[in-house]
N, C-alpha and C positions, 0 to 999 in steps of 0.2 A: 358574361362578365368574367374577368380574370380573377382567379382565386387569390393570387398574391397581392394585387394592388387595388382590387375592387373598382376598377375602371371598366367602362364598356369595352368589349372585345373587338368591336367593329372599328376599323381604322378609317379616318377621314381620307378623302381622295388625295390630298396633297401629301399626306404622310406615307402613302403606300410605297413610294419609291424609297423613302428613307428606311422603312421597315425591311424592305427587300434587300437593300444595301447592307444593313446591319446583319441580316440573316446570312447573306453571302459571306460576309467577313467572318462571322462566327463559324460557319462551316469550313472556310479556308483555314482558319487558325487550328481547328480541331484536326483537320486532315494533315496539316503541316506537322503537328505534334506526332501523329501516327507515322509519318514518313521520316521523321528525324533519325531514327536508328538505321534505317535502310540507307539514308544519305550519308551518314557518318561512317558506316561500314564500307561504303563505296559500291553498294549494290546498284544504286541509281546515281546518275550524274546530275548536274545542275539543270540541264535542259529537260531531262526526264522528270525531275522533281516538279518543275513548273507545269509540264504537260499533265502529269498525274493529278496535281492539285486542280488544274483548270477543268479537266474532264470529270473528275469526281464531283466538284461543286456544280458544274452544269447538269450532270445527271441527277444529282439529288434535288436541285432546284426545279428541274422539269418534272420530276416525279412527285414532288410535294408542293407544287406551286399554289394550289388552293389553300393549303394550310398557312402559307406565308402571307397571302394577300388578305386573309380574313381576320387575323388576330395579332395583337401585340404579344400575347402570351406564348405564341408559337416559338419565339426565339428562346425563351427560358425553358419551356417544357418540351422542346423537340428532342434534345439529346438525352434520351433515356438510356439505361444500360443495354437493353435489347437493341436499340437503334445504333448505339455505338459499336456493338459487335457486328452488326450488318455492314456498317460503314467501314469498319476495320477489314472485313472480308473483301469488300469492294476494292479498297486500297491495296490489299495484298495481291489481288488478282491483277490490278494494273501494274504493280511492281514486277510480277512475273513476266508480264508482256514487255515492259520497258526496261528490264534489267540490262545493265551494261555487260557486254560480253568481255570477260577477262582474257587477256592474251597469254 
């Protein structure tokens, strides 16, 4: 059971895609916030921004797919401070790889 709303943690089959979509959107929004300063400073361009968001979300979803499929609570409880730090490090590594070369 979820601690917050006291509903069963198992998601019915039809709602699984909805939960996964919400989880993907939550991750994308968090990663976009982390990338905002790099984008505004010109370190990454628009295409690199999109690539970094896509790669980061795909990597996180593949690594934590079991958590997403099994619970509704995973969306709210996934972003702990420790996990945010790990995601931030992943995003920073992608920024180093995809940084725009200044002329």
